[in-house]
Each structure stands twice: as structure tokens, then as C-alpha cells.
C-alpha positions as CSV (number, residue, x, y, z in Angstrom):
1,X,84.8,86.2,81.2
2,X,87.5,86.0,83.8
3,X,87.8,82.8,85.8
4,X,88.8,83.1,89.5
5,X,91.3,80.7,90.6
6,X,92.0,79.5,94.1
7,X,95.3,78.7,95.6
8,X,96.2,75.0,95.4
9,X,97.7,73.4,98.7
10,X,100.6,71.0,98.7
11,X,98.2,68.4,99.9
12,X,95.9,68.9,96.9
13,X,98.6,68.6,94.5
14,X,100.1,65.5,96.3
15,X,96.6,63.9,96.3
16,X,96.1,64.7,92.4
17,X,99.7,63.3,91.6
18,X,99.1,60.2,93.6
19,X,95.6,59.7,92.0
20,X,97.3,60.2,88.5
21,X,100.0,57.7,89.4
22,X,97.6,55.1,90.7
23,X,95.3,55.6,87.8
24,X,98.1,55.1,85.1
25,X,100.5,52.8,86.8
26,X,98.2,50.9,89.4
27,X,98.9,50.6,93.1
28,X,102.1,48.6,93.1
29,X,103.8,50.3,90.1
30,X,102.9,53.6,91.5
31,X,104.9,52.6,94.6
32,X,107.7,51.2,92.7
33,X,108.0,54.5,90.6
34,X,108.0,56.6,94.0
35,X,110.7,54.3,95.3
36,X,112.9,54.6,92.1
37,X,112.6,58.4,92.1
38,X,113.6,58.6,95.8
39,X,116.5,56.2,95.4
40,X,118.0,57.8,92.4
41,X,117.8,61.4,93.9
42,X,116.4,62.5,90.7
43,X,116.2,66.0,89.7
44,X,113.1,65.9,87.8
45,X,113.4,69.4,86.3
46,X,116.8,68.7,85.1
47,X,115.9,65.4,83.6
48,X,113.0,67.0,81.6
49,X,115.1,69.9,80.5
50,X,117.8,67.2,79.2
51,X,114.9,65.5,77.3
52,X,113.5,68.8,75.8
53,X,116.9,70.3,75.0
54,X,117.2,67.4,72.5
55,X,114.1,67.8,70.6
56,X,113.2,70.3,67.9
57,X,110.3,72.8,68.7
58,X,108.3,71.2,65.8
59,X,108.6,67.8,67.4
60,X,107.5,69.0,70.7
61,X,104.5,70.6,69.3
62,X,103.7,67.5,67.4
63,X,103.9,65.3,70.5
64,X,101.8,67.9,72.4
65,X,99.1,67.9,69.9
66,X,99.0,63.9,69.5
67,X,98.9,63.6,73.3
68,X,96.0,66.2,73.4
69,X,94.1,64.3,70.7
70,X,94.8,60.9,72.4
71,X,93.9,62.0,76.0
72,X,90.9,64.3,75.8
73,X,90.2,66.2,79.1
74,X,87.1,64.5,80.5
75,X,87.2,66.0,84.1
76,X,85.9,69.1,85.9
77,X,87.9,72.1,84.8
78,X,87.3,74.0,88.0
79,X,89.0,71.3,89.8
80,X,92.4,72.0,88.3
81,X,92.1,75.8,88.0
């Protein structure tokens, strides 16, 4: 079975990202996080690349598996595809 995907707009991505930040950090800390990112002129891609360049593939796989087990997907799959 092939699942059809629909394009995701920038607004959809923004809303999901903000909802995720708010759900995890709360309103105040989410705003603080955004302010920190903006003030630091952070290159998120480079920041993550530096992190992943320092870990072994086995460690990455272990962390991903641990995260998946501790954060089971509970949402609507069609909302993210």
C-alpha cells in the first residue's frame, strides 16, 4: 500500500514546531529558547553536525532506539506525513 503525501506549508511546520516547543518547555521557556536561538545567530545544521560528528554510529543508533522506546508515537500518522 502506498501512502499519498501532501505538501507541508511553512505555516504548518511553524505551528507544529511551536506546539512541540510549548508542549515540552512550556510557554515561557519556549519563548526564552527562541530568543536564545535568535540572539546567538545559531546555525542549527552546523550545531547538530558537530554533535553527530563526535559520536560513533553505534551510539547514535542506541540513542535513537532509547528515544523511540521512551517516546512512543501517540498521534495521528496522517498529520505528519
